[in-house]
N, C-alpha and C positions, 0 to 999 in steps of 0.2 A: 180574835184579831180584828182590827179596824180596817175596813176596806178603803180603797183610794177615795171613792165617792164620799164615804162617811168622814174621812179625814178632811175633805174640802168643806163639808157642812160644819164640822166641828171648828175648823179654822175661821169660817165666816161668823159662827155664833160667838166665838171668843172675841173677835174683832168688834162685833156689835155691842157686846157687853162692855167692852173697854170704852167704846165711844159714849155709851149711855152714862157711864160713871164719871166722865170727864166734864168738868165745868170750869169756866173762867179762862182767861188768857194764859195763866201760868201753866196750863196743861196742853197748850197748842202743840208744843214740841213732841209730847208723848203721843198725841193724836196723829201727828204726821208720821211718827215712827211706825205706829200700828198699820196705817194705810199703806205705807211703803212695803212693809213686810207681807201684807196681804196680797199686794200686786206682784210680788216675786213668784212667778209661776213655778219655779223649780225648788222653792224652799221647803224642805222637809217632806217631799212627796215624789212619787214616780210619775213621769210624764207618759203620754201615749202617742206623742207626735215626734217622729225622728227629726223632722225639719226644725221644730221648736228646740229640740235638744241640741242640734248643731248650732243654731243661732246663739243659744245661751252658753254653750261650750266655748264658742269663739269670743263672746263678750267677756266671759270670766276667766278664760284661758285655763280651763280644767278639763279633764278627760270625760268621756261618755261611757257609761256602762249600758250596753244593749243586752237586755235580758229576754231571750227567746223562750216562749212557753206556749202552752195550749191547754184548753179547758179539759181535754180528755187525758192529759198527762198526769199520772198519779204523783210522780216526783215533783212536778211543777206545783201541784196543789199543796203538797206538803211544805214546800218552800214558801208558798203564798201565806199559809197559816202560821208557820213557825219562825220565819226568817225575815221576809221582805218588809213587813210592817212593824218590826220591832224598833223600839227607841234607839238602840245602839246602831241600827242601820239607817233609819230615816234622818238622823242628825247629820249624816254625811251628805245627804242629797241636797243639791243646790249650793253646797259650800266646797267640799273637796272633789265631788264628782257630780255629773248630771246623769240621773238614772232614767231610762226609758224602757218600758215593757212592750215587747213586740209579740202580738198574737200570730203564731205561725200560720194559722188558717186564713187570716185576714191580710197578711202582708207577704205573699209568696215571692215578691220581687226582692225583698231584703233577705229572705231565706236563700235565694239563689246567689245574691251578691256576696253574702258571707259564707256560702257553702255550708249551711247548717244541716247536719245529717242526723242529729239526735237531740232530744229535749230532756231537761232544760240545758241550754248552752248560753254562756255569756261571752260577749266579745267586748273588750275594752279598747277604745280608739282615742287618740289624742285630738286636740282641737284642730290639728292639721289633717285629720282624717286617717292617719296611719294607725294600723293595728298595733297595740301594745301588749296585749295578753289575750288568752282564750281559755275558758274553763268549761269543761263538758261534764254534765251530771249534777246531781243535787249537792247541797252543802249544808252543814249544821250552822247554827248561829255563830259559834266561835270561829269556825272556818271562814264564814262569810265576812265577819268583821275584820279578820286578818286580811282577807282579799281586798276589802275596801281600803285598808291602810296601804296596801301595795299600790293600788290604783292612784291614791292621792299622792304618794311619793313619786310615782312615775310622771306626774304632771310638772314636777319641779325640774329646774335645770340641773343636770348632773354632769360634772366634768368628765366622769368616767363612763358615761352612758355609751351604749353601742351606737355607732354612727348610723344615720339614715341610709336607706338603700342607694348606693352609688357603686357602679362597677369600677373596681380597681384594675387598671390595665396591667399591673404587674402580676396579677393572679393567673395561674395556668389552667385555663378551661379546656383541657385537652382529654377529658375522660372518655369521650366518644369521638372517634375519628373514622373517616371513610377510607378504605384501602381496597383497591381492585373491585369496587362496587359493593363491598361488604362493610358492615358496621363493626368496628373493633373497639372492645371495651377497655377501660382503664388506660387508654392511650398507648396500649401495647405493653404495659407493665403487668407483671405476673400477679394474679389475684391470690394465689396460694401463699406466695412470699409475703404479700401485704398483710393478710389476716393471720397466718400462722407464725410468721417470723417478724412481723411488724417492720418490714423493709420494702422500699420501693426499688424493685429490681426489674430490669427490662426482660421480657420474655423473648423467645425465639420463634420466628415464623414457621419453623419446622414442626413445632409442637403446638397445635391449635385444637381448642375445644370450644364447642358452641353451646349456648343456652339462650332460649327465647329469641333465636335468630341473631344473637350478638356473638362474635368471635373473641376468644381470649387466648393470649399467648403465654406459654410456659417455658421454663428453663430446661425441662426434661420430660420424657415420656412418663416417668413416675409421678411428677407433679400433675400432669394432665389427668392421669388416672385417679389421683386423689380428688381432683376437682370434679370429674365426671361422676364420681360416686356420691357426691353431695354438693351440687353446684350452688344451691342457695346459701350454703354456709360461707361461700367465698365471694359471691357476686354482690356488688354494692346495691343498696336499695335503689330501685328504678334504674339500674345500670349506670348510676351516676347523675341522673337528672335530679334537679332540685325539687324536693317534695313540697316545699313551701310555695315556690313559684307556681307549681302545678295546681296547688289547692287554691291559692289566692287569685292568681291571674289567669288560670286555665291555659297556661302556656308552658311547654316543655323547654327547659334550658339546662345545659350541662353545668354541673357545679365545678368548683375549682379544687385542685389537688390539695391546696393549703387549708381548705375549709371543710373539714370532715367532722362527724360526730357519730358515736356509737349508740345504738338503741337495740336492746335484746340481742346483743352479739353481732349485729349487722351494722355496717358503716353506711352512712348517708353523706352526700356532698351537697354544697350550697354555693349559690352565685355570689352572695354577700355575707359579711359578718352579721348584718341585721337579720337575714333569713335564718342563719344558724341560731341566733339568739331566740327567735320566735319558735323554732323547732324545739329547743331545749325547754321552753316554757310549757310545752304540751306535746311531747313526742308521739304519744299514742294517736292523737288526732291526725297529725300530719303523716305519720308512717303507716297507719292502718286504715285510714279513712279516705284514701286516694281513689278517685274514679277517673276513668278515661273519657267519660262523657264530656262533650263540649270543648275538647282541647283544640286550641287555635291552629296549631302547626303539626298535626299528626304525620304529615308526609316526611318531616325531617327525622322522625323517630318512629318508624313503622312498627317496631316491636311493642310499642305501647298499646296498639290496637288489640293484640292477641294475648299479651301476658296477663297473668293474674296480679293486678297491682296490689292486692292486699297480702 
């Protein structure tokens, strides 16, 4: 495999050879073309500067692939030798995407900003800075070229694309409510009826069951017993807080009844269609990699401090 530095030297050597072979006015246009291509910092190679990547992404209106890696990471080294420098990959760089490799040990700020918990991880962001996709773990060459195709497509205007994050006031964000000083889950709806019967049915305050300090209402004592025997089977992920908002913004916000998605038999709720779309692109990362560390508003959701988020 050719390293990034070797690729730069090769590019310069090719350019010099081309210049030496050009003589006469008739070749001036070709010389100009070679010099222009050489000056394009993103053409056919990975960058190591996020600031430069953002500038080029804005100029070219193409997404950025942030490739997080480390020298001690075996899977990272395998991708380095078998994937990242291959012709089918580098031909996309600087054209359909801007690629930047981030050393996890040298840039802890970006690791924190993008909540990177394992390596290698790739985050695809648009020229506007919004996250478009996330990929955790290594990839083969064929898997990676398919990924690059997806990234390129996402940079184009799509009339059917999921809207950018905006709160729809018509959505019912009532999954967690306060009643008599206690947190009530699912807005008082019965979790057993929701999961088992796929119905939104109001519970009765006479039949209350608690889990992680959150109260849930049921239609009967029998339903409450079913719940208490296996509460995690019926409780929404994070008790209805949006896992994407928690991961990306370190802020707990209740999702909307209308915006749910199942993962491994458990339902999760989201504040926006955009967040639900991000979750579906990589549910394992959002559902299983949540941490309570650094949450901005823990006082609003005290159960997050003590519950096992994973």
